[in-house]
BAKOLMAR-914330 format. One record per residue (C-alpha): residue in one letter; x, y, z. Coordinates in steps of 0.25 Angstrom, whole numbers. Layout:
("A"; (X; Y; Z))
...
end
This chain:
("M"; (-242; -71; -62))
("N"; (-237; -64; -71))
("E"; (-222; -66; -68))
("D"; (-224; -82; -68))
("N"; (-230; -81; -82))
("Q"; (-219; -74; -88))
("M"; (-209; -84; -80))
("N"; (-218; -96; -89))
("Y"; (-217; -88; -103))
("F"; (-200; -86; -100))
("K"; (-199; -101; -94))
("G"; (-206; -107; -105))
("G"; (-198; -99; -117))
("L"; (-184; -102; -109))
("A"; (-187; -115; -114))
("L"; (-192; -115; -126))
("G"; (-180; -106; -129))
("M"; (-170; -116; -124))
("S"; (-177; -127; -129))
("F"; (-176; -122; -143))
("G"; (-162; -117; -140))
("L"; (-158; -133; -135))
("V"; (-166; -137; -148))
("G"; (-159; -129; -159))
("G"; (-143; -130; -149))
("I"; (-148; -146; -151))
("A"; (-153; -144; -163))
("S"; (-139; -135; -170))
("T"; (-131; -144; -165))
("I"; (-134; -156; -173))
("W"; (-135; -149; -186))
("Y"; (-122; -144; -182))
("H"; (-114; -157; -177))
("K"; (-121; -162; -192))
("K"; (-116; -150; -199))
("R"; (-101; -151; -193))
("T"; (-88; -155; -201))
("L"; (-75; -161; -195))
("G"; (-62; -152; -200))
("P"; (-53; -161; -207))
("D"; (-44; -163; -197))
("Q"; (-55; -170; -189))
("V"; (-57; -179; -201))
("L"; (-43; -181; -203))
("E"; (-37; -185; -189))
("A"; (-52; -197; -189))
("V"; (-43; -202; -201))
("K"; (-31; -202; -198))
("T"; (-34; -209; -185))
("A"; (-42; -220; -192))
("F"; (-29; -220; -201))
("L"; (-20; -219; -188))
("K"; (-26; -234; -184))
("E"; (-21; -242; -197))
("G"; (-7; -235; -196))
("P"; (1; -222; -195))
("I"; (-2; -213; -206))
("D"; (7; -202; -212))
("G"; (0; -191; -216))
("S"; (-13; -187; -219))
("W"; (-22; -173; -225))
("I"; (-37; -170; -226))
("S"; (-42; -160; -234))
("F"; (-48; -148; -226))
("E"; (-59; -146; -239))
("K"; (-71; -153; -236))
("H"; (-78; -161; -248))
("P"; (-91; -166; -252))
("L"; (-90; -181; -253))
("R"; (-102; -191; -257))
("K"; (-102; -206; -254))
("F"; (-113; -215; -259))
("A"; (-123; -203; -258))
("V"; (-119; -198; -243))
("R"; (-114; -185; -246))
("S"; (-103; -176; -236))
("N"; (-91; -166; -234))
("G"; (-78; -174; -232))
("Y"; (-63; -173; -230))
("L"; (-54; -179; -241))
("G"; (-40; -182; -232))
("G"; (-28; -193; -234))
("I"; (-18; -203; -225))
("S"; (-6; -209; -229))
("R"; (2; -219; -221))
("L"; (12; -229; -225))
("E"; (7; -241; -227))
("D"; (20; -254; -230))
("G"; (29; -242; -234))
("Q"; (20; -233; -242))
("L"; (14; -222; -240))
("V"; (-2; -224; -243))
("Q"; (-11; -214; -244))
("Y"; (-28; -213; -241))
("E"; (-38; -203; -245))
("F"; (-49; -203; -237))
("I"; (-65; -195; -237))
("A"; (-70; -192; -223))
("D"; (-83; -186; -220))
("A"; (-83; -170; -215))
("Y"; (-93; -173; -206))
("T"; (-90; -185; -197))
("G"; (-74; -186; -203))
("T"; (-78; -201; -210))
("V"; (-69; -206; -218))
("I"; (-78; -211; -229))
("D"; (-68; -214; -237))
("V"; (-52; -221; -238))
("T"; (-44; -220; -253))
("R"; (-30; -226; -253))
("I"; (-24; -219; -263))
("K"; (-13; -228; -271))
("E"; (0; -225; -273))
("D"; (3; -221; -289))
end
């Protein structure tokens, strides 16, 4: 009977250890996905895809540094970048700010030529 008692303690400890491991793994996965940022190349590709729906683009760039952003009460980190395209025979440039965590474009500004 002593062996049965030891086996029950082993099974109980194993189940408890597996439960803690599962909960810890889920919690760390959720934390990682909240803190993970997208790479600047991924963000630029998403922005270029959106611009390509309206017509061809001539060039693009993105800053590899994350900049702190604040839009009203929302604070985040973001990437600065730009897109250029031909519109009505003239080269037009746009600058954008995109969220580093989701890739969402927060602001787009058309650069006026002098």
